[in-house]
All heavy atoms as TSV, in Angstrom:
chain	resi	resn	atom	element	x	y	z
A	1	MET	N	N	-4.406	-7.107	3.176
A	1	MET	CA	C	-3.562	-7.544	2.093
A	1	MET	C	C	-2.252	-8.014	2.722
A	1	MET	O	O	-1.483	-7.217	3.223
A	1	MET	CB	C	-3.330	-6.374	1.129
A	1	MET	CG	C	-2.439	-6.695	-0.022
A	1	MET	SD	S	-2.168	-5.306	-1.155
A	1	MET	CE	C	-3.808	-4.980	-1.721
A	2	ASN	N	N	-2.064	-9.284	2.726
A	2	ASN	CA	C	-0.841	-9.875	3.248
A	2	ASN	C	C	-0.412	-10.920	2.221
A	2	ASN	O	O	-0.739	-12.100	2.341
A	2	ASN	CB	C	-1.094	-10.499	4.621
A	2	ASN	CG	C	0.149	-11.121	5.212
A	2	ASN	OD1	O	1.241	-11.019	4.650
A	2	ASN	ND2	N	-0.001	-11.767	6.338
A	3	ILE	N	N	0.266	-10.464	1.183
A	3	ILE	CA	C	0.570	-11.358	0.064
A	3	ILE	C	C	2.073	-11.470	-0.206
A	3	ILE	O	O	2.499	-11.587	-1.352
A	3	ILE	CB	C	-0.237	-10.979	-1.197
A	3	ILE	CG1	C	-0.134	-9.483	-1.519
A	3	ILE	CG2	C	-1.687	-11.352	-1.017
A	3	ILE	CD1	C	-0.887	-9.063	-2.779
A	4	GLU	N	N	2.826	-11.412	0.886
A	4	GLU	CA	C	4.250	-11.777	0.880
A	4	GLU	C	C	5.065	-11.138	-0.251
A	4	GLU	O	O	5.775	-11.814	-0.973
A	4	GLU	CB	C	4.399	-13.298	0.831
A	4	GLU	CG	C	3.657	-14.035	1.928
A	4	GLU	CD	C	4.046	-13.590	3.331
A	4	GLU	OE1	O	5.236	-13.330	3.582
A	4	GLU	OE2	O	3.135	-13.509	4.178
A	5	GLY	N	N	4.938	-9.830	-0.396
A	5	GLY	CA	C	5.709	-9.110	-1.408
A	5	GLY	C	C	4.907	-8.776	-2.644
A	5	GLY	O	O	5.284	-7.902	-3.417
A	6	GLY	N	N	3.783	-9.438	-2.842
A	6	GLY	CA	C	2.934	-9.170	-3.999
A	6	GLY	C	C	2.131	-7.892	-3.858
A	6	GLY	O	O	1.507	-7.429	-4.817
A	7	GLU	N	N	2.167	-7.286	-2.662
A	7	GLU	CA	C	1.402	-6.061	-2.428
A	7	GLU	C	C	1.874	-4.913	-3.316
A	7	GLU	O	O	1.091	-4.049	-3.692
A	7	GLU	CB	C	1.450	-5.643	-0.948
A	7	GLU	CG	C	2.813	-5.321	-0.391
A	7	GLU	CD	C	3.591	-6.542	0.081
A	7	GLU	OE1	O	3.151	-7.679	-0.125
A	7	GLU	OE2	O	4.652	-6.330	0.678
A	8	TYR	N	N	3.139	-4.907	-3.679
A	8	TYR	CA	C	3.672	-3.805	-4.490
A	8	TYR	C	C	3.033	-3.785	-5.880
A	8	TYR	O	O	2.525	-2.749	-6.316
A	8	TYR	CB	C	5.200	-3.892	-4.585
A	8	TYR	CG	C	5.847	-3.821	-3.227
A	8	TYR	CD1	C	6.347	-4.962	-2.613
A	8	TYR	CD2	C	5.930	-2.617	-2.539
A	8	TYR	CE1	C	6.925	-4.908	-1.351
A	8	TYR	CE2	C	6.504	-2.542	-1.279
A	8	TYR	CZ	C	6.999	-3.695	-0.691
A	8	TYR	OH	O	7.562	-3.626	0.567
A	9	SER	N	N	3.033	-4.899	-6.559
A	9	SER	CA	C	2.457	-4.936	-7.903
A	9	SER	C	C	0.932	-4.847	-7.847
A	9	SER	O	O	0.315	-4.213	-8.709
A	9	SER	CB	C	2.895	-6.188	-8.663
A	9	SER	OG	O	2.469	-7.348	-7.997
A	10	CYS	N	N	0.317	-5.431	-6.831
A	10	CYS	CA	C	-1.135	-5.370	-6.692
A	10	CYS	C	C	-1.584	-3.920	-6.487
A	10	CYS	O	O	-2.493	-3.442	-7.177
A	10	CYS	CB	C	-1.582	-6.246	-5.536
A	10	CYS	SG	S	-3.361	-6.274	-5.290
A	11	LEU	N	N	-0.966	-3.221	-5.547
A	11	LEU	CA	C	-1.328	-1.826	-5.296
A	11	LEU	C	C	-1.027	-0.947	-6.499
A	11	LEU	O	O	-1.809	-0.055	-6.834
A	11	LEU	CB	C	-0.606	-1.305	-4.056
A	11	LEU	CG	C	-1.137	-1.825	-2.733
A	11	LEU	CD1	C	-0.188	-1.475	-1.602
A	11	LEU	CD2	C	-2.533	-1.280	-2.451
A	12	ASP	N	N	0.094	-1.196	-7.157
A	12	ASP	CA	C	0.433	-0.419	-8.350
A	12	ASP	C	C	-0.657	-0.582	-9.411
A	12	ASP	O	O	-1.089	0.404	-10.015
A	12	ASP	CB	C	1.796	-0.845	-8.897
A	12	ASP	CG	C	2.262	0.050	-10.025
A	12	ASP	OD1	O	2.268	1.289	-9.848
A	12	ASP	OD2	O	2.602	-0.486	-11.093
A	13	SER	N	N	-1.130	-1.787	-9.617
A	13	SER	CA	C	-2.204	-2.030	-10.594
A	13	SER	C	C	-3.502	-1.343	-10.184
A	13	SER	O	O	-4.184	-0.744	-11.020
A	13	SER	CB	C	-2.456	-3.529	-10.750
A	13	SER	OG	O	-1.350	-4.161	-11.332
A	14	LEU	N	N	-3.845	-1.431	-8.907
A	14	LEU	CA	C	-5.057	-0.779	-8.419
A	14	LEU	C	C	-4.983	0.734	-8.574
A	14	LEU	O	O	-5.972	1.386	-8.930
A	14	LEU	CB	C	-5.310	-1.142	-6.956
A	14	LEU	CG	C	-5.715	-2.582	-6.662
A	14	LEU	CD1	C	-5.682	-2.843	-5.157
A	14	LEU	CD2	C	-7.095	-2.872	-7.226
A	15	LEU	N	N	-3.820	1.304	-8.317
A	15	LEU	CA	C	-3.637	2.747	-8.451
A	15	LEU	C	C	-3.643	3.180	-9.915
A	15	LEU	O	O	-4.292	4.165	-10.274
A	15	LEU	CB	C	-2.331	3.174	-7.771
A	15	LEU	CG	C	-2.361	3.125	-6.243
A	15	LEU	CD1	C	-0.953	3.065	-5.675
A	15	LEU	CD2	C	-3.124	4.331	-5.693
A	16	THR	N	N	-2.941	2.447	-10.754
A	16	THR	CA	C	-2.858	2.790	-12.174
A	16	THR	C	C	-4.229	2.737	-12.840
A	16	THR	O	O	-4.576	3.613	-13.642
A	16	THR	CB	C	-1.876	1.850	-12.895
A	16	THR	OG1	O	-0.590	1.984	-12.278
A	16	THR	CG2	C	-1.758	2.180	-14.366
A	17	SER	N	N	-5.004	1.724	-12.499
A	17	SER	CA	C	-6.330	1.553	-13.114
A	17	SER	C	C	-7.398	2.425	-12.441
A	17	SER	O	O	-8.529	2.467	-12.912
A	17	SER	CB	C	-6.750	0.086	-13.027
A	17	SER	OG	O	-6.971	-0.280	-11.675
A	18	LYS	N	N	-7.027	3.072	-11.340
A	18	LYS	CA	C	-7.932	3.897	-10.537
A	18	LYS	C	C	-9.040	3.088	-9.847
A	18	LYS	O	O	-9.963	3.653	-9.277
A	18	LYS	CB	C	-8.521	5.040	-11.366
A	18	LYS	CG	C	-7.439	5.966	-11.933
A	18	LYS	CD	C	-8.011	7.232	-12.451
A	18	LYS	CE	C	-7.019	8.104	-13.180
A	18	LYS	NZ	N	-5.759	8.345	-12.602
A	19	VAL	N	N	-8.951	1.788	-9.883
A	19	VAL	CA	C	-9.896	0.925	-9.166
A	19	VAL	C	C	-9.773	1.154	-7.660
A	19	VAL	O	O	-10.724	0.937	-6.909
A	19	VAL	CB	C	-9.666	-0.563	-9.538
A	19	VAL	CG1	C	-10.475	-1.503	-8.660
A	19	VAL	CG2	C	-10.002	-0.782	-11.000
A	20	ILE	N	N	-8.634	1.643	-7.228
A	20	ILE	CA	C	-8.384	1.904	-5.815
A	20	ILE	C	C	-9.468	2.795	-5.217
A	20	ILE	O	O	-9.816	2.677	-4.053
A	20	ILE	CB	C	-6.971	2.511	-5.609
A	20	ILE	CG1	C	-6.539	2.420	-4.153
A	20	ILE	CG2	C	-6.911	3.954	-6.072
A	20	ILE	CD1	C	-5.971	1.123	-3.773
A	21	ARG	N	N	-10.035	3.677	-6.039
A	21	ARG	CA	C	-11.068	4.605	-5.560
A	21	ARG	C	C	-12.367	3.884	-5.207
A	21	ARG	O	O	-13.208	4.446	-4.515
A	21	ARG	CB	C	-11.306	5.700	-6.586
A	21	ARG	CG	C	-10.074	6.567	-6.794
A	21	ARG	CD	C	-10.334	7.713	-7.750
A	21	ARG	NE	N	-9.124	8.464	-8.019
A	21	ARG	CZ	C	-8.621	9.410	-7.228
A	21	ARG	NH1	N	-9.234	9.711	-6.112
A	21	ARG	NH2	N	-7.523	10.051	-7.563
A	22	ASN	N	N	-12.541	2.648	-5.649
A	22	ASN	CA	C	-13.730	1.860	-5.327
A	22	ASN	C	C	-13.574	1.067	-4.033
A	22	ASN	O	O	-14.503	0.387	-3.613
A	22	ASN	CB	C	-14.052	0.892	-6.464
A	22	ASN	CG	C	-14.375	1.610	-7.751
A	22	ASN	OD1	O	-14.917	2.711	-7.753
A	22	ASN	ND2	N	-14.034	0.994	-8.859
A	23	ILE	N	N	-12.411	1.150	-3.418
A	23	ILE	CA	C	-12.113	0.389	-2.208
A	23	ILE	C	C	-12.155	1.342	-1.015
A	23	ILE	O	O	-11.420	2.327	-0.978
A	23	ILE	CB	C	-10.738	-0.303	-2.309
A	23	ILE	CG1	C	-10.725	-1.249	-3.509
A	23	ILE	CG2	C	-10.411	-1.029	-1.006
A	23	ILE	CD1	C	-9.367	-1.825	-3.835
A	24	ASP	N	N	-13.039	1.047	-0.066
A	24	ASP	CA	C	-13.201	1.931	1.092
A	24	ASP	C	C	-12.067	1.805	2.102
A	24	ASP	O	O	-11.565	2.806	2.597
A	24	ASP	CB	C	-14.531	1.645	1.800
A	24	ASP	CG	C	-15.723	2.037	0.950
A	24	ASP	OD1	O	-15.629	3.005	0.179
A	24	ASP	OD2	O	-16.757	1.351	1.058
A	25	THR	N	N	-11.681	0.578	2.422
A	25	THR	CA	C	-10.673	0.347	3.454
A	25	THR	C	C	-9.644	-0.655	2.963
A	25	THR	O	O	-9.994	-1.690	2.403
A	25	THR	CB	C	-11.331	-0.195	4.743
A	25	THR	OG1	O	-12.284	0.764	5.211
A	25	THR	CG2	C	-10.297	-0.438	5.823
A	26	LEU	N	N	-8.393	-0.319	3.190
A	26	LEU	CA	C	-7.283	-1.210	2.867
A	26	LEU	C	C	-6.519	-1.518	4.149
A	26	LEU	O	O	-6.195	-0.610	4.915
A	26	LEU	CB	C	-6.313	-0.548	1.882
A	26	LEU	CG	C	-6.829	-0.279	0.486
A	26	LEU	CD1	C	-6.085	0.891	-0.129
A	26	LEU	CD2	C	-6.675	-1.511	-0.361
A	27	LEU	N	N	-6.251	-2.766	4.384
A	27	LEU	CA	C	-5.385	-3.194	5.474
A	27	LEU	C	C	-4.202	-3.874	4.794
A	27	LEU	O	O	-4.368	-4.905	4.142
A	27	LEU	CB	C	-6.114	-4.148	6.411
A	27	LEU	CG	C	-5.393	-4.543	7.687
A	27	LEU	CD1	C	-5.109	-3.314	8.550
A	27	LEU	CD2	C	-6.213	-5.546	8.477
A	28	ILE	N	N	-3.038	-3.259	4.902
A	28	ILE	CA	C	-1.877	-3.680	4.116
A	28	ILE	C	C	-0.720	-4.051	5.030
A	28	ILE	O	O	-0.395	-3.322	5.963
A	28	ILE	CB	C	-1.401	-2.541	3.179
A	28	ILE	CG1	C	-2.549	-2.021	2.317
A	28	ILE	CG2	C	-0.224	-2.999	2.321
A	28	ILE	CD1	C	-2.242	-0.699	1.640
A	29	GLN	N	N	-0.085	-5.166	4.716
A	29	GLN	CA	C	1.184	-5.505	5.344
A	29	GLN	C	C	2.244	-5.449	4.256
A	29	GLN	O	O	2.258	-6.274	3.339
A	29	GLN	CB	C	1.167	-6.887	5.984
A	29	GLN	CG	C	2.480	-7.190	6.683
A	29	GLN	CD	C	2.488	-8.540	7.355
A	29	GLN	OE1	O	2.013	-9.515	6.804
A	29	GLN	NE2	N	3.034	-8.576	8.557
A	30	PHE	N	N	3.086	-4.416	4.325
A	30	PHE	CA	C	4.213	-4.322	3.396
A	30	PHE	C	C	5.325	-5.235	3.905
A	30	PHE	O	O	5.563	-5.330	5.109
A	30	PHE	CB	C	4.732	-2.884	3.310
A	30	PHE	CG	C	3.847	-1.963	2.521
A	30	PHE	CD1	C	2.985	-1.088	3.152
A	30	PHE	CD2	C	3.871	-1.978	1.138
A	30	PHE	CE1	C	2.175	-0.224	2.429
A	30	PHE	CE2	C	3.073	-1.130	0.394
A	30	PHE	CZ	C	2.214	-0.255	1.044
A	31	HIS	N	N	5.999	-5.900	2.974
A	31	HIS	CA	C	7.108	-6.787	3.312
A	31	HIS	C	C	8.410	-6.186	2.800
A	31	HIS	O	O	8.456	-5.646	1.696
A	31	HIS	CB	C	6.886	-8.172	2.692
A	31	HIS	CG	C	5.721	-8.885	3.287
A	31	HIS	ND1	N	4.417	-8.601	2.933
A	31	HIS	CD2	C	5.660	-9.859	4.226
A	31	HIS	CE1	C	3.614	-9.376	3.628
A	31	HIS	NE2	N	4.334	-10.148	4.422
A	32	ARG	N	N	9.435	-6.278	3.598
A	32	ARG	CA	C	10.746	-5.735	3.239
A	32	ARG	C	C	11.704	-6.898	3.008
A	32	ARG	O	O	12.185	-7.536	3.944
A	32	ARG	CB	C	11.266	-4.833	4.348
A	32	ARG	CG	C	12.623	-4.236	4.047
A	32	ARG	CD	C	13.088	-3.262	5.099
A	32	ARG	NE	N	12.612	-3.621	6.434
A	32	ARG	CZ	C	12.664	-2.816	7.483
A	32	ARG	NH1	N	13.175	-1.620	7.381
A	32	ARG	NH2	N	12.216	-3.222	8.655
A	33	TYR	N	N	11.949	-7.161	1.731
A	33	TYR	CA	C	12.891	-8.213	1.357
A	33	TYR	C	C	14.216	-7.632	0.857
A	33	TYR	O	O	15.218	-8.330	0.824
A	33	TYR	CB	C	12.286	-9.125	0.284
A	33	TYR	CG	C	11.086	-9.907	0.776
A	33	TYR	CD1	C	9.819	-9.693	0.250
A	33	TYR	CD2	C	11.211	-10.859	1.782
A	33	TYR	CE1	C	8.720	-10.401	0.701
A	33	TYR	CE2	C	10.118	-11.573	2.248
A	33	TYR	CZ	C	8.874	-11.342	1.700
A	33	TYR	OH	O	7.793	-12.042	2.157
A	34	SER	N	N	14.179	-6.367	0.447
A	34	SER	CA	C	15.397	-5.713	-0.027
A	34	SER	C	C	15.278	-4.215	0.228
A	34	SER	O	O	14.201	-3.716	0.566
A	34	SER	CB	C	15.604	-5.974	-1.526
A	34	SER	OG	O	14.611	-5.313	-2.282
A	35	ASN	N	N	16.361	-3.498	0.044
A	35	ASN	CA	C	16.353	-2.052	0.249
A	35	ASN	C	C	15.402	-1.348	-0.712
A	35	ASN	O	O	14.823	-0.317	-0.371
A	35	ASN	CB	C	17.759	-1.479	0.094
A	35	ASN	CG	C	18.662	-1.886	1.240
A	35	ASN	OD1	O	18.202	-2.228	2.321
A	35	ASN	ND2	N	19.953	-1.853	1.009
A	36	SER	N	N	15.211	-1.903	-1.909
A	36	SER	CA	C	14.320	-1.267	-2.878
A	36	SER	C	C	12.861	-1.305	-2.410
A	36	SER	O	O	12.051	-0.477	-2.832
A	36	SER	CB	C	14.462	-1.911	-4.253
A	36	SER	OG	O	14.019	-3.246	-4.220
A	37	ASP	N	N	12.535	-2.229	-1.527
A	37	ASP	CA	C	11.167	-2.290	-1.003
A	37	ASP	C	C	10.823	-1.043	-0.196
A	37	ASP	O	O	9.672	-0.607	-0.188
A	37	ASP	CB	C	10.965	-3.540	-0.156
A	37	ASP	CG	C	10.986	-4.816	-0.974
A	37	ASP	OD1	O	10.773	-4.739	-2.205
A	37	ASP	OD2	O	11.217	-5.885	-0.389
A	38	GLU	N	N	11.798	-0.452	0.466
A	38	GLU	CA	C	11.547	0.774	1.224
A	38	GLU	C	C	11.137	1.903	0.296
A	38	GLU	O	O	10.198	2.650	0.594
A	38	GLU	CB	C	12.777	1.154	2.050
A	38	GLU	CG	C	13.052	0.140	3.134
A	38	GLU	CD	C	14.027	0.618	4.173
A	38	GLU	OE1	O	14.029	1.827	4.475
A	38	GLU	OE2	O	14.762	-0.229	4.695
A	39	LEU	N	N	11.810	2.029	-0.837
A	39	LEU	CA	C	11.469	3.066	-1.811
A	39	LEU	C	C	10.097	2.800	-2.432
A	39	LEU	O	O	9.282	3.708	-2.568
A	39	LEU	CB	C	12.543	3.155	-2.901
A	39	LEU	CG	C	12.314	4.196	-3.988
A	39	LEU	CD1	C	12.198	5.597	-3.397
A	39	LEU	CD2	C	13.430	4.143	-5.014
A	40	GLN	N	N	9.831	1.552	-2.783
A	40	GLN	CA	C	8.529	1.200	-3.355
A	40	GLN	C	C	7.406	1.504	-2.377
A	40	GLN	O	O	6.375	2.048	-2.766
A	40	GLN	CB	C	8.483	-0.287	-3.722
A	40	GLN	CG	C	9.216	-0.641	-4.985
A	40	GLN	CD	C	9.018	-2.117	-5.304
A	40	GLN	OE1	O	9.340	-2.990	-4.501
A	40	GLN	NE2	N	8.482	-2.386	-6.472
A	41	ARG	N	N	7.593	1.163	-1.128
A	41	ARG	CA	C	6.579	1.430	-0.101
A	41	ARG	C	C	6.334	2.926	0.017
A	41	ARG	O	O	5.185	3.383	0.054
A	41	ARG	CB	C	7.013	0.863	1.240
A	41	ARG	CG	C	6.065	1.190	2.377
A	41	ARG	CD	C	6.554	0.562	3.690
A	41	ARG	NE	N	5.747	1.009	4.803
A	41	ARG	CZ	C	6.093	2.001	5.622
A	41	ARG	NH1	N	7.241	2.636	5.484
A	41	ARG	NH2	N	5.292	2.351	6.610
A	42	ALA	N	N	7.391	3.707	0.049
A	42	ALA	CA	C	7.257	5.160	0.165
A	42	ALA	C	C	6.479	5.737	-1.025
A	42	ALA	O	O	5.590	6.583	-0.841
A	42	ALA	CB	C	8.633	5.809	0.266
A	43	LYS	N	N	6.785	5.285	-2.225
A	43	LYS	CA	C	6.079	5.774	-3.418
A	43	LYS	C	C	4.601	5.390	-3.388
A	43	LYS	O	O	3.741	6.200	-3.721
A	43	LYS	CB	C	6.740	5.228	-4.683
A	43	LYS	CG	C	8.068	5.853	-5.000
A	43	LYS	CD	C	8.661	5.254	-6.268
A	43	LYS	CE	C	9.986	5.876	-6.607
A	43	LYS	NZ	N	10.581	5.292	-7.822
A	44	LEU	N	N	4.308	4.163	-2.981
A	44	LEU	CA	C	2.915	3.724	-2.919
A	44	LEU	C	C	2.141	4.486	-1.850
A	44	LEU	O	O	0.976	4.842	-2.045
A	44	LEU	CB	C	2.837	2.217	-2.660
A	44	LEU	CG	C	3.216	1.338	-3.846
A	44	LEU	CD1	C	3.362	-0.114	-3.405
A	44	LEU	CD2	C	2.193	1.459	-4.967
A	45	ARG	N	N	2.776	4.774	-0.732
A	45	ARG	CA	C	2.107	5.522	0.329
A	45	ARG	C	C	1.756	6.932	-0.138
A	45	ARG	O	O	0.668	7.435	0.153
A	45	ARG	CB	C	2.967	5.572	1.594
A	45	ARG	CG	C	3.129	4.194	2.233
A	45	ARG	CD	C	3.821	4.228	3.583
A	45	ARG	NE	N	2.775	4.459	4.583
A	45	ARG	CZ	C	2.635	5.574	5.281
A	45	ARG	NH1	N	3.465	6.571	5.133
A	45	ARG	NH2	N	1.651	5.692	6.156
A	46	VAL	N	N	2.636	7.563	-0.895
A	46	VAL	CA	C	2.345	8.893	-1.443
A	46	VAL	C	C	1.160	8.816	-2.404
A	46	VAL	O	O	0.247	9.646	-2.362
A	46	VAL	CB	C	3.590	9.488	-2.150
A	46	VAL	CG1	C	3.234	10.716	-2.972
A	46	VAL	CG2	C	4.665	9.817	-1.121
A	47	ALA	N	N	1.143	7.803	-3.249
A	47	ALA	CA	C	0.050	7.627	-4.203
A	47	ALA	C	C	-1.268	7.328	-3.485
A	47	ALA	O	O	-2.326	7.832	-3.885
A	47	ALA	CB	C	0.385	6.524	-5.194
A	48	LEU	N	N	-1.217	6.542	-2.433
A	48	LEU	CA	C	-2.430	6.219	-1.679
A	48	LEU	C	C	-3.034	7.457	-1.024
A	48	LEU	O	O	-4.250	7.547	-0.857
A	48	LEU	CB	C	-2.136	5.165	-0.614
A	48	LEU	CG	C	-2.010	3.731	-1.087
A	48	LEU	CD1	C	-1.437	2.851	0.020
A	48	LEU	CD2	C	-3.362	3.198	-1.547
A	49	GLU	N	N	-2.194	8.409	-0.668
A	49	GLU	CA	C	-2.676	9.633	-0.022
A	49	GLU	C	C	-3.601	10.449	-0.923
A	49	GLU	O	O	-4.355	11.286	-0.439
A	49	GLU	CB	C	-1.499	10.497	0.432
A	49	GLU	CG	C	-0.778	9.923	1.632
A	49	GLU	CD	C	0.456	10.714	2.028
A	49	GLU	OE1	O	0.907	11.582	1.237
A	49	GLU	OE2	O	0.978	10.454	3.120
A	50	GLU	N	N	-3.571	10.186	-2.217
A	50	GLU	CA	C	-4.445	10.915	-3.135
A	50	GLU	C	C	-5.901	10.460	-3.018
A	50	GLU	O	O	-6.806	11.232	-3.331
A	50	GLU	CB	C	-3.950	10.749	-4.572
A	50	GLU	CG	C	-2.618	11.412	-4.821
A	50	GLU	CD	C	-2.137	11.244	-6.240
A	50	GLU	OE1	O	-2.979	11.031	-7.138
A	50	GLU	OE2	O	-0.916	11.330	-6.448
A	51	SER	N	N	-6.119	9.232	-2.580
A	51	SER	CA	C	-7.484	8.719	-2.512
A	51	SER	C	C	-7.891	8.242	-1.117
A	51	SER	O	O	-9.073	8.048	-0.862
A	51	SER	CB	C	-7.659	7.552	-3.497
A	51	SER	OG	O	-6.751	6.508	-3.200
A	52	HIS	N	N	-6.938	8.037	-0.235
A	52	HIS	CA	C	-7.218	7.472	1.085
A	52	HIS	C	C	-6.452	8.228	2.171
A	52	HIS	O	O	-5.483	8.934	1.881
A	52	HIS	CB	C	-6.819	5.991	1.125
A	52	HIS	CG	C	-7.701	5.114	0.313
A	52	HIS	ND1	N	-7.647	5.076	-1.066
A	52	HIS	CD2	C	-8.666	4.238	0.673
A	52	HIS	CE1	C	-8.545	4.210	-1.518
A	52	HIS	NE2	N	-9.177	3.683	-0.477
A	53	GLU	N	N	-6.886	8.021	3.390
A	53	GLU	CA	C	-6.196	8.586	4.544
A	53	GLU	C	C	-5.634	7.438	5.376
A	53	GLU	O	O	-6.332	6.448	5.638
A	53	GLU	CB	C	-7.186	9.391	5.384
A	53	GLU	CG	C	-6.591	9.949	6.656
A	53	GLU	CD	C	-7.628	10.633	7.530
A	53	GLU	OE1	O	-8.818	10.689	7.167
A	53	GLU	OE2	O	-7.231	11.102	8.616
A	54	CYS	N	N	-4.391	7.575	5.799
A	54	CYS	CA	C	-3.779	6.554	6.644
A	54	CYS	C	C	-4.326	6.707	8.062
A	54	CYS	O	O	-4.145	7.737	8.706
A	54	CYS	CB	C	-2.251	6.694	6.645
A	54	CYS	SG	S	-1.437	5.378	7.576
A	55	ILE	N	N	-5.023	5.676	8.522
A	55	ILE	CA	C	-5.630	5.685	9.848
A	55	ILE	C	C	-4.624	5.246	10.907
A	55	ILE	O	O	-4.546	5.832	11.975
A	55	ILE	CB	C	-6.872	4.772	9.882
A	55	ILE	CG1	C	-7.880	5.196	8.824
A	55	ILE	CG2	C	-7.496	4.735	11.273
A	55	ILE	CD1	C	-8.360	6.642	8.928
A	56	PHE	N	N	-3.862	4.220	10.602
A	56	PHE	CA	C	-2.755	3.841	11.473
A	56	PHE	C	C	-1.661	3.182	10.652
A	56	PHE	O	O	-1.903	2.653	9.573
A	56	PHE	CB	C	-3.183	2.951	12.653
A	56	PHE	CG	C	-3.727	1.588	12.285
A	56	PHE	CD1	C	-2.883	0.544	11.920
A	56	PHE	CD2	C	-5.086	1.336	12.350
A	56	PHE	CE1	C	-3.378	-0.716	11.618
A	56	PHE	CE2	C	-5.597	0.083	12.050
A	56	PHE	CZ	C	-4.742	-0.947	11.675
A	57	GLU	N	N	-0.456	3.265	11.201
A	57	GLU	CA	C	0.719	2.695	10.531
A	57	GLU	C	C	1.659	2.118	11.583
A	57	GLU	O	O	2.142	2.836	12.462
A	57	GLU	CB	C	1.449	3.787	9.741
A	57	GLU	CG	C	2.774	3.329	9.197
A	57	GLU	CD	C	3.672	4.485	8.757
A	57	GLU	OE1	O	3.301	5.651	8.969
A	57	GLU	OE2	O	4.737	4.197	8.232
A	58	PHE	N	N	1.861	0.839	11.502
A	58	PHE	CA	C	2.906	0.155	12.246
A	58	PHE	C	C	3.860	-0.344	11.166
A	58	PHE	O	O	3.599	-1.390	10.550
A	58	PHE	CB	C	2.345	-1.003	13.083
A	58	PHE	CG	C	1.338	-0.558	14.112
A	58	PHE	CD1	C	-0.022	-0.665	13.862
A	58	PHE	CD2	C	1.757	0.001	15.303
A	58	PHE	CE1	C	-0.958	-0.246	14.804
A	58	PHE	CE2	C	0.836	0.422	16.256
A	58	PHE	CZ	C	-0.526	0.303	15.990
A	59	PRO	N	N	4.915	0.431	10.859
A	59	PRO	CA	C	5.768	0.134	9.696
A	59	PRO	C	C	6.198	-1.331	9.621
A	59	PRO	O	O	6.647	-1.902	10.609
A	59	PRO	CB	C	6.968	1.063	9.889
A	59	PRO	CG	C	6.420	2.194	10.702
A	59	PRO	CD	C	5.411	1.561	11.621
A	60	TRP	N	N	5.984	-1.890	8.450
A	60	TRP	CA	C	6.346	-3.263	8.127
A	60	TRP	C	C	5.509	-4.284	8.895
A	60	TRP	O	O	5.826	-5.461	8.902
A	60	TRP	CB	C	7.845	-3.513	8.274
A	60	TRP	CG	C	8.640	-2.506	7.527
A	60	TRP	CD1	C	9.353	-1.461	8.054
A	60	TRP	CD2	C	8.769	-2.386	6.107
A	60	TRP	NE1	N	9.912	-0.715	7.046
A	60	TRP	CE2	C	9.570	-1.266	5.838
A	60	TRP	CE3	C	8.279	-3.125	5.021
A	60	TRP	CZ2	C	9.897	-0.855	4.543
A	60	TRP	CZ3	C	8.618	-2.714	3.740
A	60	TRP	CH2	C	9.420	-1.604	3.516
A	61	VAL	N	N	4.445	-3.827	9.546
A	61	VAL	CA	C	3.545	-4.749	10.217
A	61	VAL	C	C	2.163	-4.604	9.593
A	61	VAL	O	O	1.763	-5.445	8.803
A	61	VAL	CB	C	3.503	-4.513	11.741
A	61	VAL	CG1	C	2.561	-5.482	12.437
A	61	VAL	CG2	C	4.900	-4.620	12.345
A	62	TRP	N	N	1.431	-3.521	9.920
A	62	TRP	CA	C	0.119	-3.267	9.333
A	62	TRP	C	C	-0.102	-1.780	9.153
A	62	TRP	O	O	0.364	-0.975	9.950
A	62	TRP	CB	C	-1.016	-3.824	10.201
A	62	TRP	CG	C	-1.132	-5.304	10.174
A	62	TRP	CD1	C	-0.847	-6.161	11.197
A	62	TRP	CD2	C	-1.565	-6.124	9.072
A	62	TRP	NE1	N	-1.066	-7.456	10.799
A	62	TRP	CE2	C	-1.512	-7.464	9.505
A	62	TRP	CE3	C	-1.987	-5.868	7.779
A	62	TRP	CZ2	C	-1.868	-8.530	8.696
A	62	TRP	CZ3	C	-2.349	-6.924	6.970
A	62	TRP	CH2	C	-2.285	-8.238	7.419
A	63	GLU	N	N	-0.842	-1.458	8.092
A	63	GLU	CA	C	-1.301	-0.097	7.848
A	63	GLU	C	C	-2.768	-0.173	7.457
A	63	GLU	O	O	-3.171	-1.074	6.739
A	63	GLU	CB	C	-0.536	0.563	6.692
A	63	GLU	CG	C	0.932	0.670	6.931
A	63	GLU	CD	C	1.685	1.378	5.812
A	63	GLU	OE1	O	1.040	2.075	4.991
A	63	GLU	OE2	O	2.904	1.225	5.766
A	64	ARG	N	N	-3.537	0.783	7.942
A	64	ARG	CA	C	-4.934	0.873	7.539
A	64	ARG	C	C	-5.145	2.180	6.802
A	64	ARG	O	O	-4.757	3.248	7.288
A	64	ARG	CB	C	-5.875	0.811	8.738
A	64	ARG	CG	C	-7.321	0.962	8.318
A	64	ARG	CD	C	-8.264	0.860	9.467
A	64	ARG	NE	N	-9.602	1.283	9.042
A	64	ARG	CZ	C	-10.654	1.208	9.803
A	64	ARG	NH1	N	-10.558	0.744	11.033
A	64	ARG	NH2	N	-11.825	1.611	9.346
A	65	TRP	N	N	-5.773	2.083	5.649
A	65	TRP	CA	C	-6.085	3.237	4.813
A	65	TRP	C	C	-7.578	3.263	4.548
A	65	TRP	O	O	-8.130	2.267	4.084
A	65	TRP	CB	C	-5.327	3.154	3.491
A	65	TRP	CG	C	-3.844	3.279	3.636
A	65	TRP	CD1	C	-2.958	2.319	4.025
A	65	TRP	CD2	C	-3.073	4.443	3.398
A	65	TRP	NE1	N	-1.697	2.821	4.037
A	65	TRP	CE2	C	-1.729	4.114	3.653
A	65	TRP	CE3	C	-3.387	5.733	2.980
A	65	TRP	CZ2	C	-0.690	5.046	3.511
A	65	TRP	CZ3	C	-2.361	6.662	2.839
A	65	TRP	CH2	C	-1.027	6.318	3.102
A	66	ASP	N	N	-8.226	4.386	4.859
A	66	ASP	CA	C	-9.656	4.565	4.591
A	66	ASP	C	C	-9.847	5.703	3.591
A	66	ASP	O	O	-9.062	6.608	3.514
A	66	ASP	CB	C	-10.419	4.918	5.860
A	66	ASP	CG	C	-10.558	3.750	6.821
A	66	ASP	OD1	O	-10.218	2.616	6.439
A	66	ASP	OD2	O	-11.018	3.994	7.940
C-alpha cells in the first residue's frame, strides 16, 4: 500500500469494517506530511496489532504486517 497519504483513510475503513481480518499480509508505506500523521500512524499500528503481527518496520519507509 503506497497511496501517498491515502493509507490512513483506507486502513481506517478496513479496520472499522473488520475486512482487515480477511487480509493475510499488508505491506504499508506510511507518509508523513504533517505532525498529525505521526499520531494517526501510531493509532493505526495499535489497531493493526489486534489482527496482525508486525514482521518488520522501517518507519516512514515500509512495514509488513502478517
